[in-house]
N, C-alpha and C positions, 0 to 999 in steps of 0.2 A: 504494500500500500504506500503510495507516494507520500502521503501525509506523515507516516512514521519515518520513512527513510530520509526525507528532507529536513525534518525538524528534531527528531529524537536522536541524541548522540550516543555512541557507545559508552557504557558505564552509567547511563541514566537510571534513576530509581523510580519505581512506580509509586504514585501517591494514591491514597484512598479517595474515593469519590462517594458522596452521599446525597440523598435527595431524590426527587421525582425523576430526574433525568439520569440517574446513576447507571441505569442499564444501557444507556446510549452514549456513555462517555468513558474516557480513560485519560489519566493524566500522568505526566512524568516530570521529574526534576532532573535537568541536565547537569553534568559535572560543573559547568560554568555558572550554575545558579538559576538559569532561566527555567520557567515552568511551561510545558507544552500540554495543552488540553485538546483532545480530539473529541468532537461531539457530532453525533448524527441526529438530524431532525427527521424523524420518520413520518411526520404529518404532512398533509397536503396544503397546509397554510403556514404563514410566517409565525414564528414563535419568539417571544421575548423571554430571555432567561437571565437570571441574576447569578453570577459566579462570585463566590466568596472564598478567599484564601487568607486566613487570619483576619486582620483588619481591612485588607484590600477588598473592595467591592466593584464589580464591573457588570454593567447590564449590556447584553448583546442581543441583537435581532438576527435570528437564523432564517434563511430562505426555506421555502417548502422543499421537502424531500432532498435534503442536502447533507454533505459532510463538511465540517468546519474545523479549522485549526486555530486555536488561540495561542499566541505567544506572549507570555507575561515576562517582561524583562527583569533580570535579577535585582535591579534597583527598586522595583515595585513590590517584590515578593519578600514577605517576612522570612527571616532565616530559619525560624523554628516551626513554621507552618508545615503540617504533615499531611494535609488533605484538603480537597475542594468540597464545598457544600453549596447548596442553592440550586442544584440540578434537580 
């Protein structure tokens, strides 16, 4: 899958994902500190989703029936955060 190969680096660790969208999402912390979140919108309409990682909150609009890659820069990601919620 191109999303994984282009964004998730060797040595990345898997983060926990919780919430209503957890079955359609997976997240990784790269060795350089960036967090990559891959999300599938299985619905035939746009969906607005809140992504939370520690104190960081991001609202994203996903297109219908789409795969999406979120790249959270290491400067924005709390060092001790261990998982994503809000899905």
